[in-house]
GUFIFI-462775 format. One record per atom (N, C-alpha, C): x, y, z; atom name. Coordinates in steps of 0.02 Angstrom, whole numbers, plus 50000, padded with zeros to 5 digits. Example, Ala and Ser with C-alpha at 12.3 -4.5 7.8 and 13.67 -1.06 7.14 Angstrom:
> 50660	49716	50390	N .
> 50615	49775	50390	CA .
> 50660	49835	50390	C .
> 50642	49888	50354	N .
> 50684	49947	50357	CA .
> 50645	50002	50394	C .
END
This chain:
> 55463	52926	49334	N .
> 55392	52977	49319	CA .
> 55332	52919	49328	C .
> 55343	52870	49303	N .
> 55297	52816	49293	CA .
> 55259	52808	49375	C .
> 55336	52781	49419	N .
> 55314	52769	49474	CA .
> 55279	52830	49501	C .
> 55292	52917	49491	N .
> 55275	52955	49526	CA .
> 55183	52949	49520	C .
> 55180	52947	49449	N .
> 55115	52948	49417	CA .
> 55078	52890	49467	C .
> 55103	52842	49476	N .
> 55063	52782	49514	CA .
> 55055	52814	49545	C .
> 55091	52841	49597	N .
> 55106	52847	49661	CA .
> 55028	52919	49669	C .
> 55027	52956	49629	N .
> 54973	52996	49628	CA .
> 54877	52961	49636	C .
> 54898	52925	49600	N .
> 54833	52871	49553	CA .
> 54818	52847	49631	C .
> 54856	52822	49648	N .
> 54858	52774	49739	CA .
> 54802	52820	49772	C .
> 54847	52873	49793	N .
> 54835	52929	49822	CA .
> 54757	52960	49835	C .
> 54769	52965	49751	N .
> 54682	52983	49740	CA .
> 54612	52927	49765	C .
> 54642	52871	49728	N .
> 54590	52826	49750	CA .
> 54589	52818	49811	C .
> 54622	52845	49866	N .
> 54628	52818	49954	CA .
> 54591	52884	49964	C .
> 54588	52927	49927	N .
> 54555	52989	49974	CA .
> 54478	53002	49933	C .
> 54475	52974	49868	N .
> 54392	52977	49853	CA .
> 54367	52913	49907	C .
> 54392	52868	49930	N .
> 54397	52826	49946	CA .
> 54364	52824	50022	C .
> 54410	52858	50080	N .
> 54394	52915	50103	CA .
> 54346	52947	50120	C .
> 54339	52989	50070	N .
> 54263	53034	50058	CA .
> 54218	52989	50062	C .
> 54205	52926	50006	N .
> 54157	52900	50024	CA .
> 54117	52876	50083	C .
> 54184	52856	50102	N .
> 54154	52823	50194	CA .
> 54158	52852	50236	C .
> 54176	52910	50216	N .
> 54137	52979	50266	CA .
> 54068	52995	50264	C .
> 54054	52991	50199	N .
> 54003	53026	50165	CA .
> 53948	52972	50198	C .
> 53965	52907	50184	N .
> 53911	52842	50202	CA .
> 53884	52854	50264	C .
> 53937	52864	50302	N .
> 53944	52866	50393	CA .
> 53911	52941	50402	C .
> 53919	52968	50373	N .
> 53862	53024	50404	CA .
> 53807	53038	50374	C .
> 53793	52983	50314	N .
> 53714	52973	50294	CA .
> 53667	52932	50352	C .
> 53722	52888	50369	N .
> 53689	52814	50425	CA .
> 53700	52847	50468	C .
> 53736	52880	50493	N .
> 53720	52921	50584	CA .
> 53648	52960	50572	C .
> 53624	52988	50514	N .
> 53582	53046	50493	CA .
> 53528	53001	50514	C .
> 53538	52943	50481	N .
> 53473	52881	50467	CA .
> 53457	52866	50543	C .
> 53523	52852	50586	N .
> 53522	52827	50642	CA .
> 53485	52878	50700	C .
> 53487	52963	50701	N .
> 53466	52997	50715	CA .
> 53373	53018	50716	C .
> 53364	53024	50641	N .
> 53298	53025	50635	CA .
> 53272	52967	50656	C .
> 53275	52914	50663	N .
> 53262	52838	50703	CA .
> 53252	52864	50765	C .
> 53285	52870	50791	N .
> 53273	52906	50861	CA .
> 53214	52941	50906	C .
> 53243	52982	50863	N .
> 53186	53048	50843	CA .
> 53132	53022	50853	C .
> 53112	52977	50777	N .
> 53036	52953	50762	CA .
> 52999	52914	50841	C .
> 53054	52867	50854	N .
> 53043	52837	50921	CA .
> 53029	52870	50974	C .
> 53060	52918	50989	N .
> 53039	52969	51045	CA .
> 53000	53009	51041	C .
> 52960	53021	50962	N .
> 52901	53049	50966	CA .
> 52852	53002	50971	C .
> 52861	52940	50926	N .
> 52796	52908	50971	CA .
> 52796	52863	51020	C .
> 52827	52868	51057	N .
> 52829	52848	51130	CA .
> 52807	52908	51167	C .
> 52799	52979	51148	N .
> 52771	53022	51187	CA .
> 52707	53004	51159	C .
> 52680	53012	51099	N .
> 52615	52993	51081	CA .
> 52590	52931	51110	C .
> 52593	52887	51114	N .
> 52571	52830	51131	CA .
> 52570	52827	51253	C .
> 52620	52852	51282	N .
> 52615	52890	51332	CA .
> 52542	52914	51325	C .
> 52519	52939	51291	N .
> 52472	53005	51301	CA .
> 52403	52951	51264	C .
> 52404	52911	51242	N .
> 52335	52868	51205	CA .
> 52339	52782	51251	C .
> 52406	52792	51306	N .
> 52380	52730	51321	CA .
> 52334	52728	51366	C .
> 52296	52665	51348	N .
> 52241	52636	51401	CA .
> 52256	52576	51455	C .
> 52232	52595	51513	N .
> 52255	52543	51576	CA .
> 52210	52521	51592	C .
> 52199	52459	51563	N .
> 52144	52438	51594	CA .
> 52151	52336	51623	C .
> 52121	52346	51674	N .
> 52128	52279	51690	CA .
> 52081	52207	51659	C .
> 52105	52179	51646	N .
> 52081	52119	51554	CA .
> 52030	52077	51618	C .
> 52044	52073	51689	N .
> 51992	52004	51718	CA .
> 51959	52047	51731	C .
> 51936	52131	51747	N .
> 51889	52168	51761	CA .
> 51843	52150	51711	C .
> 51873	52162	51648	N .
> 51813	52185	51594	CA .
> 51816	52142	51556	C .
> 51819	52068	51569	N .
> 51832	52020	51531	CA .
> 51769	52005	51474	C .
> 51720	52020	51508	N .
> 51666	52009	51475	CA .
> 51643	52061	51413	C .
> 51661	52117	51427	N .
> 51677	52174	51364	CA .
> 51695	52168	51351	C .
> 51762	52129	51334	N .
> 51832	52138	51302	CA .
> 51789	52068	51241	C .
> 51766	52028	51272	N .
> 51761	51977	51244	CA .
> 51712	51983	51196	C .
> 51663	52034	51208	N .
> 51613	52035	51174	CA .
> 51640	52081	51102	C .
> 51680	52123	51129	N .
> 51720	52167	51094	CA .
> 51741	52117	51012	C .
> 51771	52056	51027	N .
> 51812	52046	50972	CA .
> 51766	51983	50949	C .
> 51703	51983	50969	N .
> 51643	51951	50896	CA .
> 51597	51986	50870	C .
> 51592	52046	50891	N .
> 51554	52089	50863	CA .
> 51578	52085	50787	C .
> 51495	52081	50739	N .
> 51508	52085	50687	CA .
> 51528	52171	50645	C .
> 51591	52145	50572	N .
> 51608	52229	50574	CA .
> 51555	52277	50550	C .
> 51476	52244	50537	N .
> 51445	52301	50523	CA .
> 51409	52340	50557	C .
> 51435	52316	50633	N .
> 51405	52352	50687	CA .
> 51468	52440	50685	C .
> 51520	52422	50637	N .
> 51553	52472	50638	CA .
> 51558	52506	50581	C .
> 51488	52532	50553	N .
> 51482	52525	50483	CA .
> 51516	52596	50452	C .
> 51526	52660	50495	N .
> 51578	52719	50462	CA .
> 51638	52725	50447	C .
> 51681	52647	50470	N .
> 51754	52641	50485	CA .
> 51756	52567	50496	C .
> 51845	52550	50490	N .
> 51837	52502	50481	CA .
> 51879	52468	50524	C .
> 51856	52408	50578	N .
> 51884	52387	50652	CA .
> 51893	52309	50625	C .
> 51912	52270	50583	N .
> 51907	52208	50567	CA .
> 51917	52142	50651	C .
> 51868	52101	50638	N .
> 51879	52054	50709	CA .
> 51961	52040	50719	C .
> 52001	52015	50658	N .
> 52073	51986	50671	CA .
> 52098	52030	50714	C .
> 52092	52114	50687	N .
> 52125	52155	50730	CA .
> 52087	52155	50809	C .
> 52041	52164	50814	N .
> 51999	52160	50857	CA .
> 52037	52119	50913	C .
> 52048	52070	50895	N .
> 52054	51998	50941	CA .
> 52136	52007	50966	C .
> 52199	52043	50904	N .
> 52255	52035	50952	CA .
> 52248	52108	50978	C .
> 52213	52157	50984	N .
> 52193	52209	51054	CA .
> 52199	52189	51086	C .
> 52133	52136	51097	N .
> 52113	52093	51151	CA .
> 52158	52084	51193	C .
> 52204	52024	51149	N .
> 52258	51977	51184	CA .
> 52323	52043	51226	C .
> 52332	52074	51176	N .
> 52384	52140	51219	CA .
> 52356	52150	51283	C .
> 52280	52176	51286	N .
> 52272	52196	51366	CA .
> 52263	52131	51414	C .
> 52274	52070	51381	N .
> 52247	52003	51407	CA .
> 52329	51996	51453	C .
> 52378	52026	51416	N .
> 52465	52009	51417	CA .
> 52484	52063	51467	C .
> 52441	52106	51442	N .
> 52487	52170	51473	CA .
> 52453	52221	51517	C .
> 52382	52193	51551	N .
> 52326	52259	51571	CA .
> 52344	52329	51543	C .
> 52352	52329	51466	N .
> 52358	52398	51464	CA .
> 52351	52389	51385	C .
> 52357	52441	51331	N .
> 52349	52429	51257	CA .
> 52356	52497	51207	C .
> 52368	52513	51154	N .
> 52376	52571	51126	CA .
> 52347	52575	51067	C .
> 52274	52599	51056	N .
> 52253	52619	51012	CA .
> 52290	52616	50958	C .
> 52280	52588	50901	N .
> 52309	52576	50806	CA .
> 52282	52644	50808	C .
> 52320	52714	50786	N .
> 52305	52787	50761	CA .
> 52283	52780	50733	C .
> 52299	52746	50656	N .
> 52290	52740	50593	CA .
> 52196	52702	50591	C .
> 52183	52682	50643	N .
> 52083	52669	50665	CA .
> 52037	52714	50704	C .
> 52077	52758	50731	N .
> 52050	52803	50789	CA .
> 52084	52847	50825	C .
> 52062	52887	50877	N .
> 52097	52920	50890	CA .
> 52116	52936	50971	C .
> 52062	52897	51016	N .
> 52070	52887	51070	CA .
> 52012	52848	51111	C .
> 52017	52813	51157	N .
> 51982	52753	51187	CA .
> 51994	52759	51237	C .
> 51921	52749	51278	N .
> 51897	52752	51338	CA .
> 51854	52708	51375	C .
> 51855	52686	51427	N .
> 51807	52649	51479	CA .
> 51766	52727	51509	C .
> 51710	52728	51491	N .
> 51660	52760	51487	CA .
> 51620	52750	51569	C .
> 51623	52690	51581	N .
> 51572	52658	51655	CA .
> 51610	52592	51621	C .
> 51590	52549	51694	N .
> 51622	52477	51708	CA .
> 51608	52440	51628	C .
> 51538	52455	51608	N .
> 51517	52400	51562	CA .
> 51518	52449	51490	C .
> 51544	52518	51486	N .
> 51524	52530	51422	CA .
> 51616	52568	51408	C .
> 51616	52561	51346	N .
> 51677	52552	51306	CA .
> 51673	52600	51257	C .
> 51719	52671	51233	N .
> 51689	52706	51190	CA .
> 51753	52737	51163	C .
> 51748	52734	51085	N .
> 51812	52744	51057	CA .
> 51800	52814	51008	C .
> 51836	52876	51009	N .
> 51826	52927	50972	CA .
> 51853	52910	50906	C .
> 51800	52907	50853	N .
> 51836	52913	50776	CA .
> 51855	52958	50759	C .
> 51872	52976	50697	N .
> 51899	53028	50665	CA .
> 51850	53079	50661	C .
> 51785	53050	50667	N .
> 51740	53117	50645	CA .
> 51672	53114	50656	C .
> 51674	53062	50729	N .
> 51625	53040	50760	CA .
> 51654	52991	50835	C .
> 51617	52958	50843	N .
> 51605	52903	50898	CA .
> 51576	52843	50907	C .
> 51618	52798	50922	N .
> 51582	52738	50919	CA .
> 51570	52708	51014	C .
> 51532	52673	51039	N .
> 51522	52660	51099	CA .
> 51485	52596	51088	C .
> 51512	52539	51147	N .
> 51496	52485	51139	CA .
> 51475	52500	51241	C .
> 51396	52439	51225	N .
> 51382	52449	51307	CA .
> 51353	52389	51313	C .
> 51372	52344	51377	N .
> 51350	52275	51400	CA .
> 51298	52288	51449	C .
> 51227	52236	51450	N .
> 51195	52225	51520	CA .
> 51185	52172	51528	C .
> 51211	52154	51599	N .
> 51206	52077	51627	CA .
> 51142	52043	51628	C .
> 51128	52017	51616	N .
> 51054	51954	51607	CA .
> 51081	51907	51668	C .
> 51130	51876	51662	N .
> 51156	51832	51712	CA .
> 51243	51837	51691	C .
> 51265	51772	51732	N .
> 51342	51771	51716	CA .
> 51336	51729	51627	C .
> 51391	51764	51582	N .
> 51390	51742	51527	CA .
> 51336	51762	51490	C .
> 51298	51811	51503	N .
> 51215	51814	51445	CA .
> 51215	51880	51474	C .
> 51205	51931	51407	N .
> 51226	51998	51423	CA .
> 51189	52010	51347	C .
> 51139	52084	51350	N .
> 51119	52117	51315	CA .
> 51163	52182	51297	C .
> 51190	52177	51222	N .
> 51233	52228	51198	CA .
> 51192	52282	51169	C .
> 51231	52338	51143	N .
> 51205	52372	51104	CA .
> 51270	52415	51098	C .
> 51253	52435	51017	N .
> 51325	52467	50975	CA .
> 51292	52535	50945	C .
> 51324	52588	50960	N .
> 51314	52652	50931	CA .
> 51341	52685	50899	C .
> 51342	52686	50811	N .
> 51404	52708	50788	CA .
> 51390	52778	50781	C .
> 51436	52829	50790	N .
> 51401	52893	50790	CA .
> 51437	52940	50744	C .
> 51402	52966	50679	N .
> 51431	53006	50651	CA .
> 51415	53084	50642	C .
> 51425	53121	50586	N .
> 51407	53202	50589	CA .
> 51322	53195	50564	C .
> 51291	53154	50518	N .
> 51228	53166	50515	CA .
> 51183	53118	50547	C .
> 51205	53085	50613	N .
> 51170	53039	50616	CA .
> 51197	52975	50645	C .
> 51156	52947	50672	N .
> 51188	52847	50727	CA .
> 51155	52800	50710	C .
> 51190	52750	50699	N .
> 51177	52677	50693	CA .
> 51180	52641	50728	C .
> 51108	52598	50789	N .
> 51125	52592	50855	CA .
> 51106	52504	50817	C .
> 51123	52460	50861	N .
> 51098	52391	50858	CA .
> 51125	52347	50924	C .
> 51086	52307	50915	N .
> 51062	52272	50982	CA .
> 51089	52199	50958	C .
> 51118	52151	51016	N .
> 51125	52066	51004	CA .
> 51092	52060	51076	C .
> 51104	51974	51091	N .
> 51100	51961	51141	CA .
> 51178	51916	51137	C .
> 51217	51922	51195	N .
> 51278	51888	51196	CA .
> 51265	51802	51239	C .
> 51268	51754	51231	N .
> 51252	51695	51289	CA .
> 51309	51658	51258	C .
> 51348	51631	51319	N .
> 51399	51582	51315	CA .
> 51454	51574	51225	C .
> 51482	51671	51240	N .
> 51515	51663	51189	CA .
> 51483	51669	51106	C .
> 51426	51671	51122	N .
> 51362	51684	51048	CA .
> 51345	51741	51031	C .
> 51339	51764	50981	N .
> 51321	51822	50985	CA .
> 51247	51805	50945	C .
> 51182	51856	50957	N .
> 51126	51847	50921	CA .
> 51119	51895	50896	C .
> 51073	51948	50829	N .
> 51049	52017	50835	CA .
> 50976	52004	50847	C .
> 50978	52060	50882	N .
> 50904	52097	50903	CA .
> 50886	52153	50872	C .
> 50816	52153	50841	N .
> 50777	52217	50820	CA .
> 50783	52273	50876	C .
> 50834	52314	50862	N .
> 50848	52379	50907	CA .
> 50798	52403	50968	C .
> 50735	52397	50942	N .
> 50656	52439	50960	CA .
> 50645	52396	50996	C .
> 50647	52315	50990	N .
> 50634	52279	51036	CA .
> 50657	52249	51104	C .
> 50730	52301	51122	N .
> 50732	52291	51171	CA .
> 50701	52345	51218	C .
> 50681	52370	51217	N .
> 50642	52448	51253	CA .
> 50572	52434	51253	C .
> 50541	52471	51312	N .
> 50475	52469	51310	CA .
> 50462	52528	51312	C .
> 50384	52523	51279	N .
> 50356	52598	51229	CA .
> 50404	52629	51189	C .
> 50446	52597	51143	N .
> 50511	52627	51130	CA .
> 50485	52699	51085	C .
> 50517	52786	51122	N .
> 50515	52836	51085	CA .
> 50439	52856	51070	C .
> 50354	52806	51020	N .
> 50331	52828	51009	CA .
> 50271	52853	51070	C .
> 50294	52828	51126	N .
> 50282	52857	51191	CA .
> 50251	52939	51194	C .
> 50332	52960	51155	N .
> 50350	53023	51177	CA .
> 50263	53073	51154	C .
> 50234	53041	51091	N .
> 50191	53090	51063	CA .
> 50106	53080	51083	C .
> 50097	53146	51092	N .
> 50028	53146	51141	CA .
> 49974	53127	51116	C .
> 49969	53140	51054	N .
> 49934	53138	50997	CA .
> 49940	53068	50911	C .
> 49946	53014	50937	N .
> 49951	52970	50890	CA .
> 49927	52993	50825	C .
> 49864	53012	50820	N .
> 49824	53024	50758	CA .
> 49834	53086	50742	C .
> 49871	53140	50786	N .
> 49913	53201	50734	CA .
> 49977	53186	50674	C .
> 49938	53204	50624	N .
> 49994	53195	50583	CA .
> 50035	53236	50566	C .
> 50017	53303	50578	N .
> 50089	53356	50610	CA .
> 50130	53310	50643	C .
> 50096	53305	50704	N .
> 50154	53260	50755	CA .
> 50204	53218	50721	C .
> 50171	53169	50701	N .
> 50197	53110	50709	CA .
> 50249	53122	50647	C .
> 50243	53162	50578	N .
> 50275	53190	50533	CA .
> 50330	53203	50556	C .
> 50322	53254	50608	N .
> 50373	53288	50646	CA .
> 50416	53254	50665	C .
> 50381	53197	50711	N .
> 50433	53163	50746	CA .
> 50476	53092	50690	C .
> 50451	53091	50652	N .
> 50495	53027	50600	CA .
> 50537	53069	50558	C .
> 50516	53161	50551	N .
> 50578	53203	50523	CA .
> 50633	53202	50564	C .
> 50620	53208	50632	N .
> 50688	53226	50673	CA .
> 50723	53171	50738	C .
> 50680	53105	50696	N .
> 50681	53060	50751	CA .
> 50761	53036	50753	C .
> 50813	53045	50699	N .
> 50863	53036	50696	CA .
> 50912	53089	50729	C .
> 50896	53125	50781	N .
> 50931	53183	50805	CA .
> 50941	53167	50888	C .
> 50898	53087	50888	N .
> 50908	53063	50963	CA .
> 50982	53060	50976	C .
> 51000	53080	51042	N .
> 51052	53064	51074	CA .
> 51052	53000	51113	C .
> 51107	52968	51124	N .
> 51103	52904	51191	CA .
> 51137	52924	51246	C .
> 51133	52904	51304	N .
> 51178	52936	51357	CA .
> 51173	52864	51397	C .
> 51214	52823	51406	N .
> 51237	52762	51447	CA .
> 51255	52761	51496	C .
> 51207	52768	51558	N .
> 51241	52804	51631	CA .
> 51251	52717	51678	C .
> 51306	52710	51683	N .
> 51288	52663	51733	CA .
> 51302	52580	51689	C .
> 51274	52543	51751	N .
> 51262	52478	51729	CA .
> 51171	52463	51695	C .
> 51152	52522	51723	N .
> 51086	52488	51692	CA .
> 51040	52541	51671	C .
> 51053	52604	51663	N .
> 51019	52675	51616	CA .
> 51044	52692	51549	C .
> 50986	52685	51532	N .
> 51010	52727	51463	CA .
> 50968	52802	51462	C .
> 50976	52849	51441	N .
> 50936	52906	51444	CA .
> 50932	52942	51359	C .
> 50880	52925	51317	N .
> 50885	52972	51243	CA .
> 50845	53041	51256	C .
> 50885	53069	51209	N .
> 50836	53141	51213	CA .
> 50869	53161	51137	C .
> 50820	53229	51138	N .
> 50786	53242	51076	CA .
> 50772	53320	51097	C .
> 50827	53381	51091	N .
> 50811	53439	51105	CA .
> 50766	53478	51047	C .
> 50753	53435	50982	N .
> 50738	53470	50934	CA .
> 50638	53476	50924	C .
> 50622	53428	50988	N .
> 50563	53415	50998	CA .
> 50520	53485	51024	C .
> 50583	53522	51053	N .
> 50559	53573	51103	CA .
> 50512	53623	51035	C .
> 50542	53597	50968	N .
> 50532	53659	50917	CA .
> 50460	53647	50906	C .
> 50409	53587	50925	N .
> 50356	53582	50898	CA .
> 50294	53577	50940	C .
> 50273	53639	50960	N .
> 50229	53636	51048	CA .
> 50181	53591	51041	C .
> 50156	53560	51095	N .
> 50098	53518	51110	CA .
> 50100	53455	51051	C .
> 50148	53421	51056	N .
> 50145	53361	51007	CA .
> 50185	53319	51060	C .
> 50230	53324	51107	N .
> 50256	53277	51157	CA .
> 50237	53302	51212	C .
> 50275	53248	51263	N .
> 50268	53249	51328	CA .
> 50323	53275	51378	C .
> 50398	53266	51311	N .
> 50464	53306	51353	CA .
> 50517	53300	51287	C .
> 50548	53293	51307	N .
> 50615	53275	51269	CA .
> 50658	53240	51265	C .
> 50667	53208	51348	N .
> 50708	53155	51378	CA .
> 50676	53097	51363	C .
> 50679	53021	51357	N .
> 50641	52977	51412	CA .
> 50719	52933	51450	C .
> 50686	52908	51504	N .
> 50735	52875	51544	CA .
> 50712	52802	51552	C .
> 50751	52769	51527	N .
> 50763	52696	51529	CA .
> 50800	52642	51604	C .
> 50773	52597	51612	N .
> 50807	52557	51658	CA .
> 50818	52482	51649	C .
> 50879	52457	51656	N .
> 50875	52399	51615	CA .
> 50846	52337	51669	C .
> 50781	52289	51641	N .
> 50787	52226	51692	CA .
> 50795	52173	51663	C .
> 50829	52157	51692	N .
> 50872	52071	51667	CA .
> 50818	52018	51657	C .
> 50784	52027	51723	N .
> 50710	51972	51708	CA .
> 50675	51961	51641	C .
> 50686	52018	51608	N .
> 50623	52003	51550	CA .
> 50665	52025	51460	C .
> 50764	52036	51502	N .
> 50797	52078	51447	CA .
> 50792	52135	51403	C .
> 50745	52162	51449	N .
> 50728	52236	51416	CA .
> 50740	52300	51463	C .
> 50725	52355	51417	N .
> 50738	52417	51462	CA .
> 50656	52447	51494	C .
> 50652	52463	51535	N .
> 50588	52482	51559	CA .
> 50600	52565	51568	C .
> 50533	52601	51513	N .
> 50535	52684	51542	CA .
> 50517	52701	51584	C .
> 50554	52749	51620	N .
> 50538	52751	51699	CA .
> 50504	52801	51699	C .
> 50512	52861	51654	N .
> 50497	52922	51674	CA .
> 50512	52945	51597	C .
> 50488	53014	51595	N .
> 50472	53078	51518	CA .
> 50484	53152	51565	C .
> 50535	53175	51544	N .
> 50552	53228	51572	CA .
> 50543	53282	51532	C .
END
């Protein structure tokens, strides 16, 4: 009788152990399948987000990206350490994947301009060549209620801050027909935040503000066209539309 009970006990323990092993194996298999599914989904996302960029062709643009102050990205965070690692990957592979927790899309909109679509806006970096290893740099941090523009001079690896308006000939105020007309100057100040900046090619910038159409007789137009002059490190006003 004791022998029978002992045999039944051993059989029960063996059966429990097999069930535990089976259950553990099923859980392990599910984890593997979930991991593979996640990796496949991530691969698909990465394929869509891949930025193919030749490091050698865009070296100056990418090098300047790594030395910009964090303050030029006031509406979000992409610190220098992460930017350096990002550029190193491009240097190694000639492509990069954007960190999706930081922004949703990155693209080269011009040979000298990098644009990042942030969750609630856009961030733009554009550089203008003065001479080898010397550039005027502009950043535009765009959010729903306006934008923050910053300007720098990049010379042999060193970045120096410049007042943004100082790099433009007749910056904005030339739009006003009569500088003594308080109604017009007040309207200008109230709506200055509405300017949009379009970086065109390696030399031109178009500034526009459609709101100025609402103030009759105050402004010469709504669009200012500027062209970069490397000799004086400034943008000359070409015309007003």
